[in-house]
N, C-alpha and C positions, 0 to 999 in steps of 0.2 A: 140797767136794763140793756142787754145787747141788741134789742130790737129797735133801738132809737138812734138816729144820727142827728147831731146838732150841727146844722149848717150855719157858718158864720161868714157872711160876705164882708170883705175888708178892702179898704183902700187907705193906706197910710194910717194904720192903727197900731204901730209897733209899741207906742207908749202905753196904751190902754190894754192891749191884748193879754199880757201875762196875768193880770188880775181876773179877766173874764174867763180864761181857760182854767185857772186854778179853782174857780167857783162852779164849774160845770159838775153836776152830780156824778158820782162814781157809777161806772157801768155804761154810761152813754158814750157812743162813738162821737168824735169831733172831727169835722171837716171844714177847714178854713179855705175860702175861695179868695185868692189874691187877685184883685181887680185893678192891676196896673200900679201897685204901690212902688214908691221910690225910697222908702224909709227903712227897708229891711223887714217888713211885716212877715213875709214868708219865712225868713230865717228864724225870727222870734217864735213863730207858730211851731215850726219843726222842732226847735229846741225844747219846747214845752210838751212835745209828744203828740201834737196834732198832725193829722194827715192834711196835706196841702195840695190844692190844684190851682192852676192859673186859668183865668178867663180874660182873654185879651180885649174882648168887646166891652167898651166902657159902659157903665150903668148898673145901678143897684139890681134891677130886675134880671139883667143878663147874668150877674154873678149868682143870684139866688137860684135861678133856673139851672145853671151849670152845676151847682151843688146838689140840687135835688136829683138831677140826672145821674150824677156820680155816686150818690148814696146807694147802699146795698142793704138797707133795712126796711121793714114794712112801714115804720113810722118815721117821719122827718119833722124836726123842730127847726125853726129859723130864729136866730138871735143876732142882734147887732154886736159888733166887736168893740164898741166904744165904752162899755162899762156902765152905761146909764140904766140898764135893766139887770136885775139879779138873776143869774141862771138858776138859782135855787127855787125860783117860781115855776120852773119847767115841769116838775113832776105832777103838779096839779093839772096843768094843761094836758100833759100826756095821759094822765088818768082819765080825763074826760073823753079823749079820743078812743082809748082802748075800751072805755065803758060804753061807747056807742055814738058819741058826737062825731061829726064829719070834720069840723074845724074848730079848734079852740084858739082864742086870741086874747092878748093882754090889753087891759085898759089902764093906761098910765095914770098913776096918782103921785104927784110930786111929793118928795119927802122933805124938801126945804125950799125956801124962796129963791127965785132966780134960776132954778135949774131948767125951767121950760119957758123960754122967752115968750112975751105976750103975742108977738106976731105969729109965731109957730102954733101956739095954743089956739089962737083965734081961728086960724085957717083950718086946723084940725077939727075944731068944734063945728064950723060951718059945713065942712064936707061930711062929717059924721051925721049931722042933722039931715042933710040931703039923702044920705043912705037910709036912714030910718024911715023917711017918707017913702022910700022905694021898698020898704019891707025888710031891710037888712038890720038885724037887732044888735047894733054896736054903737058905742060912744067914742070910739077911737079907731084910728087906722095905723096904729103903731107897728113896730117891727118884731114883736114876739108872737109866734104862731106855731101851731102843731097840727098836722094832718097826716093822713095815710099817703105814702109816696105814690102808689099806683093811681089814686084818685087825683092827686095833683098833676101827674103827668097826663092824665086823661083830659084835663081841662085845656090842654094845648098851650102853645106859646102865649105868654102874657106880656104886658108892657115891659120894655127892656130897661126903663129908667126908674124915676121916682114913683111913677104911677103903678108899679107892680102890686103893692099891698092893696091898693084900692081896687084894681081890676080883679084881683083874686077874690075879694069880698063880693064884688058885683057878679062875677061869673059863678062863684060858688052858690050864691043865693039863687041865681037863675037856674042852676042845676038841681035845686031842691035840697041842698046840703043843710044839715042841722048845725047851726053856728052858735057857739056858746062863748061868753066873755067873762074874764076874771080880772079883778083888780090886781095890779102889780105895782111895786114901788118904782118910782122914777127919780133918779138922782143925777147929779152932775157927772158928765163923762169923766172917765179916769185919765184921759190924756188926749192931746190933739184938738182939732177943731171940727165941729159938726159940719157936714156938707149941706145940711138943710137949715136947721135952726140957728146955725152959727153966724148967719148973715141974712140981711133982707134979700140979697140976690139969690142965695140958696133957697130961701123960702118961696121966692117968686118963681123960681124954676120948678120947684115941687108943685106949687099951685097950678102952674101951666100944665104939667103932666096930669095932675088930678082932673082938671077941667076937660082935658082931652079924652080921658077915660069916660067921664060922665056925659059928654056931648052926644 
């Protein structure tokens, strides 16, 4: 589908990225946002045929928003570059948006033990429960999502770091968006180390950003 751009924010994902790019459904445009990588991520992405832009401002949210701004299609999907989520799940989310939903998000379902550390899963569960109490119908704040580009841009700048996915859900709900959630498989990353769940420090930083959004 030429009307969809898959934005993949990356920092040091050269090991995992080839498998991710190979699994993106045919017909989707791919835009890799290099967020200060030092391992050749940009070169790997270009070699695989992806369009690459650079976002020098550090932070997951900054990279995602740069990709959305640079996309040139009506629909934008966002996917992590670590291989933990199957790009093959994207058509179901895209179909929901083209069918009338405003935002389609993935709910991670681990496919094997150990791929989602307990501290990261617990934090995600607690934050998602708070969202549901605020009327946001989700059970995850994971990194696979699809929406219309113009609607995303209309929400304005969101959190520049780990708080981006959470603030997107909060702002989308406040704007009256119809949000739908789909189960997606969650598996061990294909390479490298997670910036969030790979350490207690990373999870603590993400939790800090989440709490800042909810405060």
